[in-house]
C-alpha angles and dihedrals in degrees: 000000000000112000136208129280111279118251090212125021118222115255118253120233124261100233126202121202135178135161121227126216142142119268095214090067097064098073092038098054120036115216096016096103093048091050093051091046087055090055089050091053091048091055091047091054093049093047090054087072088066107039149321108318129213110189116192091183121214125007110193104148138043089250090053090051091055091049091050091052091053091046092054091047091051091053095044095229121191097209137011126213113206106204109201097212096174136334110322132170116252088231088070096055103033094075090056091064097035087061099035115048100194115124111274127218117192113218111212096179115157114208098218131035088227136000123250092249096192096051106027117109129185093278094056091040090057089059089057105041093084095133093059095083099041097085090047091050091046091053093048092048092048093051090047095051094247114144116216144163129208132220111206128192141068128333096235102224118178093213137022115252119235092246093062127093095192131059107272098174097117107140092118096044112113090231089060096041091051093046093052092047087056092047090051091051091051090052091048090049089052088051089055090057093047093047092050092048087059095038128118114205115196119214108199121192114335146294124292099264115252098015093121094180089062096060115102139171108244092206089054090052093052093044093054102036107019095237119144114225115216110198109217131191127215087242088061090058091042090058090056089045091057089053095055113114128215089247091055089051091052091049092049091048089054089052091049096049090047096052101032136054113227110227133219120223114310111254091217111030120060093201093055109081140159105283112254122236088249092053092049094048091048092049090051092050093048090046090055090051092048091054091047090054093048093051096042094046094039092233127177096187142008130207113189148175134152127190110194141164103244089296134141094269091056087055089052091052090054087072097047106097100062094049094044090050089054089049091051088057089051093055098263104121111218126188131183132226091039092285101158093165090061089045085058091052091048091049092051090051091047093049087054091052093244102114117243115215125189110255147164136169112294096174143301122261104210093183092059095032090235139132113223110219127184146105144212090244131094117319130213115228092210091075097042124118094202137353109313113246123235116217129184110235122208087201135000107239111259092357138088120253137030138240144121120330134188123243118188145146126227119243111262114256141059118355136171128204120213120192124182114205136170121237129218091261092057098259127134116238133190120224112197134182134168125213146142124266111220132197105251136137119288134188117274095221106115094268128117110239140157139176114248124189113206127190091263126056114258099266093046091044091053090047089059096038098051092046087068091062093233131187105255094239125068143171120255116211133182120245131025100294105157092114091051095047091047090053090052089050092050093048091050093043093242119144118235143190127207120200 
């Protein structure tokens, strides 16, 4: 389902690129340097699709490597692509990454699928032997404590350069398509890190008391992700609520009725009713106040929960879910029960354009071999099959208060769950799993839920899931995104498990 326009666009990565070669070749083989510089420019142009590019050019000496490291530091890059353009000594490239500490991805992209064996001399061969240096570089990096990954395949040129003797038009070859998909994911993962480093996560109210897996150290979160945590009080939101005009309520109600379906009474759950006009109007007013607060405080995310005693703030919370669902669709990831770690997971999924809806285990369906995942908290339109349904709730399960809740089903097809948990040694950890959402019956109780079939049957899947000591909430995203989420984890230095 198409969502709303984002209030804040994710930041694109600052991407470093250089090509590595050996300076002694240039006088020996006329035309080789110009050819390799052309490959470098081609890669620069492709990378510009994914972020802001800083191209140092050619590194062919140790001195050049040091200069490149300083250049990338000066430009504050998030990731560096080391393009092995021909054979190069590891001594040339090691200084780059000893000086600049951004994650490094080695590009082993051969220009031609095969050489023209009858016509290729040493000069043209040197433009093809790009894989020769990669083991040497890998060994040097490993012994120097520099983490790296490699992308292997074809360069993907759209035309063959004049210098070449073989056919180098490879943009449609699967080895090139796959390589550039990987490069795009690395750039997107670097964009996740940059966006979080500039992110402001609001924490409104408090944690749901007794949910020990929810509790987190805000300093730890900032130390490991770069996010700033803005602690908000219910009275802060109430101040924005008092400033909401009747016209703003009408505008928000139009938005709500356009993006949601208003339910009748649930046929199966006595506490799930058609929302009253008063409940709808209140939800619209609270939603307008929530958006005011986000814009005024420059927030990228909100985690929230309030436990009151039949007071005004509990009434305010009764209108939360609709507005926070709208904010999810606008790129402001919102999670209930004070779960800021799951807000982080939702935000990562949203930055990647894959949704990120608030979920937990509803039940297992052993007849269908599915896990049913969902929640009564804020939904993300990007994962919805149809218009989400609004139901009036006489009581929120396990919580005080009542109000309007969102009931929806995820679009059938590929999905990925991303959970962010905290380990016993105070480290964040990603828990990732891929599955398929299927169209099957769900409860009509005002909760989002959907059936997901994972590779393992439910009992086996839960064996593996629970062994990772997860937080009981997670973000649900559309598409198979495990590779992307793992890249984000690697770039941020966060451990992960996939099951």
